[in-house]
Every structure is written in C-alpha cells, then in structure tokens.
C-alpha distance (Angstrom), angle and dihedral (degrees) to the residues before:
residue distance angle dihedral
X1 . . .
X2 3.77 . .
X3 3.75 118.5 .
X4 3.77 118.8 -118.3
X5 3.79 109.7 -95.3
X6 3.79 120.2 -151.1
X7 3.80 115.6 -153.1
X8 3.79 115.7 -109.9
X9 3.80 97.0 -167.6
X10 3.79 140.9 12.5
X11 3.79 94.0 -92.1
X12 3.81 94.3 57.5
X13 3.81 89.8 43.4
X14 3.82 90.4 56.6
X15 3.81 90.5 48.2
X16 3.81 92.1 52.7
X17 3.80 91.6 45.4
X18 3.81 89.6 54.0
X19 3.81 90.4 55.2
X20 3.79 94.2 47.5
X21 3.84 120.2 97.3
X22 3.79 111.0 -78.6
X23 3.77 136.9 -170.3
X24 3.82 92.0 -118.0
X25 3.79 109.4 31.3
X26 3.78 122.2 -149.1
X27 3.79 122.9 -111.5
X28 3.79 113.0 -70.1
X29 3.80 114.8 -105.5
X30 3.81 122.1 -147.4
X31 3.81 124.2 -142.2
X32 3.83 118.5 -155.3
X33 3.82 115.8 -151.4
X34 3.78 133.5 169.6
X35 3.77 132.9 -153.0
X36 3.79 128.4 -125.4
X37 3.81 89.0 -87.5
X38 3.78 118.0 43.2
X39 3.79 131.8 154.1
X40 3.78 126.5 -121.9
X41 3.81 89.9 -119.2
X42 3.81 91.6 57.8
X43 3.81 91.2 48.6
X44 3.81 91.2 54.8
X45 3.82 94.5 44.0
X46 3.79 94.1 47.9
X47 3.82 88.5 49.0
X48 3.82 89.4 53.4
X49 3.82 92.8 48.8
X50 3.80 88.8 46.3
X51 3.83 89.4 55.5
X52 3.83 90.6 50.5
X53 3.81 90.2 50.9
X54 3.80 97.4 49.9
X55 3.01 130.7 159.4
X56 3.84 90.5 20.5
X57 3.80 97.9 58.6
X58 3.80 142.0 77.8
X59 3.81 128.5 -160.7
X60 3.79 128.4 -159.3
X61 3.79 119.6 -161.1
X62 3.80 97.1 -167.1
X63 3.82 117.7 102.9
X64 3.80 118.2 -116.4
X65 3.84 127.9 -163.4
X66 3.79 95.3 -133.4
X67 3.82 130.4 146.4
X68 3.81 105.9 -170.4
X69 3.82 99.3 -165.3
X70 3.80 92.7 46.4
X71 3.80 102.1 40.8
X72 3.82 122.1 3.0
X73 3.81 97.1 175.2
X74 3.82 91.8 103.2
X75 3.81 91.3 53.0
X76 3.80 90.0 50.2
X77 3.81 89.6 50.8
X78 3.82 92.6 52.3
X79 3.80 91.4 45.5
X80 3.81 93.4 51.1
X81 3.79 93.9 44.6
X82 3.83 96.5 48.0
X83 3.83 97.9 32.7
X84 3.82 93.8 -123.3
X85 3.79 122.7 146.4
X86 3.83 96.5 -172.3
X87 3.80 127.8 55.4
X88 3.81 136.0 -176.8
X89 3.81 113.3 -159.6
X90 3.82 117.5 -169.4
X91 3.79 122.8 -159.7
X92 3.80 137.6 159.7
X93 3.81 127.7 -153.1
X94 3.80 138.8 147.5
X95 3.80 93.2 -103.0
X96 3.82 95.2 43.3
X97 3.82 109.3 23.6
X98 3.83 120.9 -168.3
X99 3.80 92.9 1.5
X100 3.80 125.4 178.4
X101 3.80 117.5 -167.3
X102 3.81 115.1 -158.8
X103 3.81 112.1 -155.9
X104 3.80 128.8 -172.3
X105 3.80 121.9 -164.6
X106 3.79 133.5 -155.9
X107 3.80 124.6 -171.9
X108 3.81 90.5 -12.0
X109 3.83 92.8 -53.9
X110 3.80 132.8 101.6
X111 3.80 110.3 -95.1
X112 3.82 101.4 179.3
X113 3.81 139.6 -20.2
X114 3.79 136.7 -160.3
X115 3.79 132.1 -168.7
X116 3.81 118.0 -143.5
X117 3.82 120.6 -179.3
X118 3.81 117.8 -154.4
X119 3.79 120.6 -129.5
X120 3.84 104.2 -132.4
X121 3.82 92.4 -162.4
X122 3.82 93.9 67.7
X123 3.81 101.7 24.4
X124 3.80 117.5 114.2
X125 3.77 127.4 179.9
X126 3.77 129.0 -137.1
X127 3.80 92.6 -100.8
X128 3.81 93.0 57.4
X129 3.80 92.2 66.9
X130 3.80 115.4 84.7
X131 3.79 95.6 -141.5
X132 3.77 115.6 139.8
X133 3.79 98.4 -171.1
X134 3.80 109.3 66.8
X135 3.78 127.3 -170.7
X136 3.79 116.1 -99.0
X137 3.79 120.0 -107.5
X138 3.80 114.1 -92.8
X139 3.82 95.5 24.7
X140 3.79 112.2 156.9
X141 3.82 107.4 -129.2
X142 3.77 133.1 -145.5
X143 3.82 109.7 -119.9
X144 3.80 122.8 -153.6
X145 3.82 129.1 -173.5
X146 3.80 120.5 -166.8
X147 3.76 139.0 160.0
X148 3.81 135.5 71.6
X149 3.80 93.7 -72.6
X150 3.80 94.6 57.5
X151 3.81 95.2 36.7
X152 3.81 94.3 72.5
X153 3.81 93.0 60.1
X154 3.81 93.3 -147.9
X155 3.79 115.6 153.4
X156 3.81 94.5 -163.7
X157 3.82 93.7 71.6
X158 3.78 132.1 75.1
X159 3.78 91.4 -107.3
X160 3.81 89.9 52.8
X161 3.83 91.7 52.6
X162 3.82 90.5 44.7
X163 3.81 91.7 51.4
X164 3.81 91.9 49.9
X165 3.81 93.4 46.7
X166 3.81 95.6 46.7
X167 3.80 90.8 46.9
X168 3.82 91.7 52.6
X169 3.79 91.1 43.8
X170 3.83 99.0 53.6
X171 3.80 105.3 24.1
X172 3.79 93.9 94.0
X173 3.76 124.2 -171.7
X174 3.80 117.6 -2.1
X175 3.80 114.7 -116.1
X176 3.79 132.2 179.3
X177 3.84 93.9 -155.0
X178 3.80 127.0 33.7
X179 3.79 125.8 -167.6
X180 3.80 112.8 -128.0
X181 3.80 90.2 -136.6
X182 3.82 88.5 59.3
X183 3.81 93.8 60.8
X184 3.79 97.6 98.1
X185 3.82 104.2 133.9
X186 3.81 135.7 54.9
X187 3.82 128.8 -173.6
X188 3.80 118.8 -162.2
X189 3.82 127.7 -164.8
X190 3.80 118.5 -166.6
X191 3.81 122.7 -173.3
X192 3.79 124.4 -148.8
X193 3.79 142.0 156.6
X194 3.78 109.9 -135.9
X195 3.79 141.3 138.6
X196 3.78 110.4 -64.7
X197 3.80 121.8 -129.0
X198 3.80 92.8 -164.4
X199 3.80 103.7 69.2
X200 3.81 129.3 -0.6
X201 3.79 127.8 -31.6
X202 3.83 99.5 -79.4
X203 3.79 122.0 125.6
X204 3.80 108.6 -101.7
X205 3.76 133.9 -169.6
X206 3.78 107.5 -108.3
X207 3.80 136.6 -175.9
X208 3.82 121.5 -158.6
X209 3.81 114.8 -151.4
X210 3.81 120.9 -162.5
X211 3.81 129.9 174.1
X212 3.81 119.9 -152.7
X213 3.78 137.1 -175.0
X214 3.81 115.3 -135.8
X215 3.81 114.1 -131.5
X216 3.80 122.1 -171.0
X217 3.81 119.4 -159.8
X218 3.76 135.3 179.4
X219 3.79 114.4 -86.0
X220 3.82 101.5 176.3
X221 3.81 89.2 -114.5
X222 3.77 136.4 85.7
X223 3.82 94.1 -89.7
X224 3.83 120.2 55.7
X225 3.78 125.0 -122.6
X226 3.83 110.8 -104.3
X227 3.80 123.0 -148.6
X228 3.81 131.9 179.0
X229 3.79 124.9 -139.5
X230 3.80 120.3 -171.6
X231 3.80 111.8 -125.6
X232 3.83 101.1 169.3
X233 2.88 169.6 -148.6
X234 3.80 98.2 163.0
X235 3.81 113.6 -164.4
X236 3.81 133.1 172.6
X237 3.81 112.3 -161.7
X238 3.77 128.6 -160.1
X239 3.80 109.2 -154.7
X240 3.80 115.0 -127.5
X241 3.80 132.9 166.1
X242 3.77 119.2 -0.8
X243 3.79 133.4 -166.2
X244 3.81 110.8 -154.5
X245 3.81 120.3 -149.7
X246 3.77 119.9 -104.0
X247 3.82 114.2 -104.2
X248 3.81 94.1 -125.1
X249 3.81 93.2 47.0
X250 3.82 94.6 47.3
X251 3.81 89.3 49.8
X252 3.80 89.7 53.9
X253 3.82 91.7 45.4
X254 3.82 93.0 53.1
X255 3.79 94.3 48.2
X256 3.80 116.0 118.0
X257 3.77 129.3 -149.8
X258 3.78 120.3 -101.5
X259 3.78 94.4 -116.2
X260 3.80 95.9 43.1
X261 3.81 91.2 95.1
X262 3.81 125.1 47.3
X263 3.79 115.2 -106.2
X264 3.77 113.3 -108.3
X265 3.79 117.0 -127.2
X266 3.76 117.8 -131.8
X267 3.82 116.2 -105.0
X268 3.84 91.3 0.6
X269 3.81 119.5 114.1
X270 3.79 137.0 166.9
X271 3.79 120.5 -134.1
X272 3.80 127.2 -143.7
X273 3.80 91.0 -89.3
X274 3.81 92.3 57.6
X275 3.80 95.5 -108.8
X276 3.79 118.0 140.5
X277 3.80 113.4 -121.2
X278 3.81 123.3 -166.9
X279 3.80 135.9 -169.6
X280 3.81 118.6 -141.8
X281 3.81 122.0 -162.5
X282 3.84 115.0 -149.6
X283 3.80 130.4 -171.3
X284 3.81 126.9 -119.1
X285 3.79 110.1 -57.9
X286 3.86 121.3 -136.5
X287 3.81 111.8 -147.3
X288 3.84 95.9 179.7
X289 3.81 93.6 89.8
X290 3.79 95.1 37.6
X291 3.83 111.2 137.5
X292 3.79 110.5 -134.1
X293 3.78 131.1 -173.3
X294 3.81 115.0 -77.8
X295 3.83 115.9 -123.6
X296 3.81 131.1 -174.5
X297 3.77 91.3 -134.0
X298 3.80 90.8 62.4
X299 3.84 94.1 54.8
X300 3.84 120.5 104.3
X301 3.88 117.8 -104.9
X302 3.77 115.4 -91.6
X303 3.80 96.4 -134.1
X304 3.76 131.4 38.9
X305 3.75 103.4 -120.7
X306 3.79 122.5 -153.8
X307 3.84 92.3 16.6
X308 3.85 93.0 -72.5
X309 3.79 112.3 145.1
X310 3.79 118.6 -135.7
X311 3.80 92.7 13.5
X312 3.85 92.4 -87.4
X313 3.78 117.8 148.0
X314 3.80 118.3 -131.3
X315 3.76 123.8 -112.7
X316 3.76 118.1 -92.1
X317 3.85 89.9 -124.5
X318 3.82 92.7 63.6
X319 3.78 92.6 70.8
X320 3.77 135.4 -109.9
X321 3.80 121.9 -56.5
X322 3.80 115.6 -123.0
X323 3.77 112.5 -137.8
X324 3.78 117.2 -146.2
X325 3.76 125.6 -145.2
X326 3.78 91.4 -107.6
X327 3.81 91.7 54.7
X328 3.79 92.1 49.1
X329 3.77 91.6 49.5
X330 3.78 91.2 47.9
X331 3.81 90.2 53.9
X332 3.80 91.1 48.8
X333 3.77 91.6 50.3
X334 3.82 90.3 49.1
X335 3.82 90.8 52.0
X336 3.78 91.0 50.1
X337 3.80 90.2 50.2
X338 3.82 90.3 51.9
X339 3.79 89.3 55.4
X340 3.85 89.0 49.2
X341 3.82 89.7 -125.1
X342 3.81 123.0 110.3
X343 3.76 131.3 -176.4
X344 3.79 130.7 -153.4
X345 3.79 127.3 -135.6
X346 3.78 91.7 -88.5
X347 3.81 91.7 58.7
X348 3.80 95.4 -109.7
X349 3.81 112.5 141.1
X350 3.79 118.2 -125.8
X351 3.77 122.0 -155.2
X352 3.84 106.4 -140.3
X353 3.82 100.1 165.8
X354 3.81 91.0 107.5
X355 3.78 95.5 49.4
X356 3.76 129.7 94.0
X357 3.80 126.5 -104.1
X358 3.83 91.1 -101.7
X359 3.79 90.9 54.3
X360 3.80 89.4 51.7
X361 3.77 95.4 51.1
X362 3.86 98.8 41.4
X363 3.81 99.7 70.2
X364 3.79 90.1 42.1
X365 3.81 92.7 57.2
X366 3.79 91.3 49.6
X367 3.79 90.9 53.7
X368 3.82 92.8 48.8
X369 3.83 91.0 54.1
C-alpha cells in the first residue's frame, strides 16, 4: 500500500488533482510488462500491440517476478506509480506457454483479469506482412466482434470479459465526431470453440484477432469501393483463467457523476427535427365573460313592428295576426324612408336626401292621418 502523500507545492498539487476521480476521465493508458521468463514471440507481439496503442501506452523491458493470479500487489504498485488503468503482462512457462494476461484496474485495485495463450502456429508479427503503407500513429480503429461467443452479449462469461477488455484496450481516445478520411484501420475479433493445437485435444474457447487497413477506391458511383488489407499482427488466443469483477466493485466503477448528463426539463421535449416542444397546463376557462366581435346583424331592431313590445315574436299557438291595410301601408312607407326615396300619390318619386328630418316626417304624418 502506498502512503498518502500531501502536496508540498502547487505543482505536486496539480499532479495529484489530475490523478483524482474526475467527471470526464482521460484516455486509458496501457502498461506492458513481462515476467522473468518470456518468449521471443511474446516480445514481438507485445511490441506490435504497443505500436498500435501509441501514444497511450508504456512498455517496460525489465523482467519482473510477478504472478498475477497469486499476488497482484506488484501490479497495483506499477499501476499507481505510472497512472495506468490497463496492463498487459507476458509470461512463458511449460504449463502456460506464450501467455498474455490482460489486467484492468479500478481505484488502484485489480478489477478483473483474463489469461490468453497465443497459438505460435498461426501467429504472425507486424514485420511478416509485406505492406508498404502503414497506419499512422494514433489512428482510431473500427472494432468488430463476431461469433457465437460474442453474440450472446453476456458479461458473466469469458467471452464477455474478453470483449470488454479488448474494447477498452484498443478504443483509443474518445471523440464525438470522426472524419471519414481518418477511418484507416479495423480490428476484428472472432470467437470460436474448436480443437486446440496448443495443449491436448480438448475443445477450447478461442478468439481470433486480425488487424486490417481500410482502402477506399473509385467505384464510378457516389459511394467509394472499400477493400480490406491485412497489416498484422495476427494472433489466435486460447482463453485460460479468468478473474471476474466483484458485483459491488463493478457497480461502483459504472457509477456516473450527477452532472454528467444534462438535466431534463419538465414538460419540455425535442422532436426528431430538433425543435423544442413544450406542454402548457391551463386552469378551467370561463367563457361567460368572453368578449366577441360586435356585428350589426346581432343588434336588436330599432322599432317594434306589428305592435309587439320588446321585439319578441308571438307563439305560433296564439293564432295568426291579421294585418290591416293601414299597417301594410305604414310598413311600405317605412321601407321607402329607409331607402331615402319617397313617392307621392301620383307615383312620382321625390328625392328627399337633401331635406331635414322635419321635412321627412311631415308628409309621412299626413299620409297616416
């Protein structure tokens, strides 16, 4: 266990603050170590993986007497000292030849581990491929998982741990936008259960790793023609021992900060077009005092026709109203006055629009008498 170090100056305080848990963590760095006994094939393969991981990787050439599944304190020491959350430990023995141990750390402690033994019969290094055009350092790769082992998606199996470890190992720097021209490398992992050529004739769980370079060529159409060229390394793993993460620790490792996600506003949504839509809740509306538009047709008549007070029409059951000749003539005279044209008894029309109100009413009163 490392003792708690208190910063003595501002520089050491900034260094400790950078290693503390943060809302947005930095890109995971991988540390490559080797045991006291390691094969030449493992040294070349780890060098190739280290070149694919640059600049987020470190490699130590010194031998270390470490047994990860028996005592992981040395791995925790290296992880804390070099600020690396991923480790690849290579070892070679008679019982486990050409063995790579992938280790993932959390809070300075081992979270999970997986042993993967390399098949030397099918392994090929980066130098054995005659490809002139290499992928640039720091290229973010496309990662593909296929096969029955990866199709289930279970995290409680060896294939689930292998998928999670390989994804953390090769994913590189997180980016929200990726240029299509920058997609130049693809790494594929295929799971299978077949007869092992490493030890015995038992069926073993195997993972086939291939690295490809993406080539785009002209196709005469809108989309280019895409081809894949293998650039190495080519590795076939046989899965061995596995240390699964504790349920309480994995729950703590997957926890997110409170402010990592934007707060959702109540009754405010965004549709597929990006427009903001809101829902407004109103109280009970009273339409009794609603002010409507005033219209002349809705006004009450100015005169009470037919001797009916208030302009109300009689019921149909009260009988029909007999109109006298005087009443009909009075209605005709009123209509003529509304048109501002009057006529005398001889039928000659009189224009009275220029007269006064008294002149308009005087001949009418004489006729009514």
